[in-house]
Structure formats: structure tokens, C-alpha cells
C-alpha positions, 0 to 999 in steps of 0.5 A: 084659812087665810082670809082677810079683814085686811086694811089694804085699800079697796074701792071707795064705798065698797065693803072690805073682804070678809071670810067665805060664808059657812059651807066653805073649806073651813067648815069642812075642816080643810086648811087651804094652805094644805092644798097642793094647788094655788087657791085664790078666792075673790068676793062678790066685790072682786076683792081677794079674800083667800090667798093660800100658801101654794098661790104665794109660792107660785106667784111670789106674792105674799098673802098679806099683800094680796088680801083686800086687793082687787082680784085683777091687781092681786093676780095680774094675769095676761094671755100669751098675746100680752092681753089683760086676762081679767078685762077679757074675761070680765067675770063679774059682767058679761054673760050670766050663763058662764060658770067657769073658765077652762084650764089655760096657760096664762102669764104672771108679771115677769113672764112666769107661766101658770095653768089657770082655771076659774069657777064663777059661783052664783047664788042662783042660775043667771044671778050675780057672781058671788065669788070667783074661785081661781085654781093655779098650777105650776107648769114645771111638771107639764114642761118636764113631760114636753121635754120627755117627749121632745127627747123621745123624738130626738132619740128616734130621729137619731136612731132612724137616720143611721140605718135609713142612710145605709139602706138608701146608700146601698140600694142606690149604689146597687141600682146604679152599678149592679153590673159592677159587683160580684155576687158576694158583694151584692150579698154582703150589701143586701145582708146589710140592708136587711139588717138595718131594716130589721133595726128600723122595725125593732125601733118601731115596735119599741115605740108602739109598745111605749105608746101602749104601756103609757096608755094602759092598752098593752094587750096580753094573750095568755098561754101556757109558757115553758119559760125554761125552754124559752130561756134555752132558745135565746141562749141557743140563738147567742151561741149560733151567733158566735157566743161561746156556749160556756158564756151561759149557765141556765139553772131551772128549778123543778117543779115549776108552776104552770105559767100562763103568760103572753109568750111573745111578751115574755120573749121580749123581756128575756131578749132585752135582759140577756141582750143587756147582760151580754152586751154590757156585762162580763164573764158568765151570764147566769139565768135562774128560773125558780118557783117563788111567792106570787107578786099578785095578792090572792095567788100563792105561787109564781115564777121568778127569773133572775139574770145576772152577770160578772161585769162592773155592774150598775152604780148604786146611784143609777139604780133608781133610774134603770127602768126610766126612758133613755137610761143607758148603762154604757155608751155602747149604743141603743135607744135606752128604751128596752128596760122601760119596756121590760118593766111595762111588760112585766107589770102588765102581767101583774108582776114585779121587777128589780135590779141589784148587784149579783154575787159575782159583782155584776148586775142582777135583774129579777123579775117575778110573774104570777101564775095567771091561771085563767078563771075557768081552769081554777 
């Protein structure tokens, strides 16, 4: 524990700092320098007696310089309006019922922003403050979260602008010049409006899914799912949309265990993975559906689905970012949210998903789902 008998000058007639009393961190076998957050402790005289390594890193102040100093001098905090924090809060004076300061953003000299919380330790209720314990935390993690949210907003705004501009343009044109267009021209414009409206709907659905995944509120309605048949339906839809039938190879191992899952969510996973293979991959898209060991403890069997292509694949250095927000494998459009949602859905089922290189050289996505049989059927 970094405690002081420092020779740094204190106030005249005020005892120099001493180690915290028994029962503190040292007596519990905890070294303050091992704590991830900055820890600063001032004694009943307002002098710093503990300044751990994390506090040194966050404030760029050496513990040897801080120990023995008055708290407001060792830690000269200001609020975002430039007011001196310790003068405002007056921990050793003011209301005797105060026991803490909630977390807030404060500034160190040079404008470095930190998150600060404080605890006022009293020997008895309404008694004098014996110690002030201050916790410091760097704001970088919060800044990254804020940047991620800002990036999400910017991405959504960009993705919404294009289809909504198209919808507005075509509807305004049709309303203004309806009589001038042939039936075929009207049909083409209305089909474009319909497609763009579907695009907006899909984006909104993705945003709702992200919100539910991040908050742990993604609801599953488990039912028996024939996953081989589900893959077959997706392949038929691609063939109907113009893809050649020999672009796809579906191999289903029999027998498969009965799978209980949310059929809509499973369709969403399959749709994203197949679209990824068709849009970004090349050659034959191979889908293997097999029985596998369950990814969930306590179950012996599960179902595994592997989707692979023969395209250029995913660079090795990018594989650890594939399931993060906004990752795009190419510049062919998309929000970069699909695989993030896929991972969230699979994990909500208790399953796992991995990415690697396919035997044909392309990308290979493999997800495994537990059987998920309801308890009343076991």
C-alpha cells in the first residue's frame, strides 16, 4: 500500500499523514496498486495518505509528490464550468449527513477528463469526517461507447436517407404527373417505392434487434424447427430471384436431433449468412446441416449448420472483427450490422458461432444450437 510518512510540507501544527487504521485494505491483504481504478485517500486533516498506481497513471502525478499534500492540491479537480471542485463540495465541512459524492465528470489540469466518485468516512453518524476516499476512472471506455453510438446514428441516417429520398421522389412525381405515365411506368415506380420501403423496414428491425441484444431482452419463442427445410426455402427464394440452382449445395445429415428454437430468429440467421455468401463470396455456396455436440453444458446433442463459399474469404487479421458492429467484408453496401445480430441471436439460443476459412478458400461460418427441448418434454 502506498502510504506516507512523507516529508512534504503540510499545514502548520497539523500532524503529518499516517497509514489508514486497521481494517483497511492492507489488513485485508489487498494491495491498492493492484486495483484497476485510481484510489486516493485523505485523512481527517485533508492530507493524502494513499495514492495508488492507477491514480498515478490517470492523473500523471507521482505518488511521492501527492503523499502528504492537501487533497485539493494533490488532486486539483474542476467541474466542467471551471469551478474548483473541493471548494464547492467542502468534504470536511458542510452538511454532516453527507456520506458520498456520486460519479461525475471532472477535469484535471490540462483539461484531462476523469470520472470521480468520493466517499466520506465518519466514525459515527453526523460525526466529523475521518477519511475521504476518492475513486478515479479514465473516461476512454465511455468515450469509445459514445463514439460507437454516434457511429450507429450516422450509419442509420445514411442508410435511411437513400431509400426515403427515392420514396419521396417517386411518390411526388406520381402525384404531380400521374396522367403522363403509362401503366408500365407507374408499376416500375411503385415497385421501386415498395422495395425501398422494405429496405427501411429491415433497417428498423435491425435496430430493434440490436437494442434487445444489447439489453439482454431478446425474446425467443421456441418451437420445433426443421432446419434442413428452412435452408431449402431460402435456397428456393434465391433461385426464384435469378440465382442458378447449381450455385447452392445443401447436404443434410440424417437423422438430426429434434431442434427447439425460434423459427423466425433461425430464419434471420440463415438469411444473413446465405446473403453474405451470395453477395460477397463466389462459386458454390455449400450448406452442411449435421448433428453435433451441444454447445450447452448438460446436453449431449445439438445441431450444426455450416455455410461456406469459394470466394476470396476473410483476411486473417479481420476474423476477430467479423461479429462486431459495422464490420463490412467488402464495399458492396450494407449496414455492417447483420453478423453482429446473427451472433446475438445464436448466443441467445445458448449456441456458438465461429468463422474460418472454407476448404474451397472462401469464408466458412458455422453455428451450433443446443437441442433446447422444453423441460416438460424431457
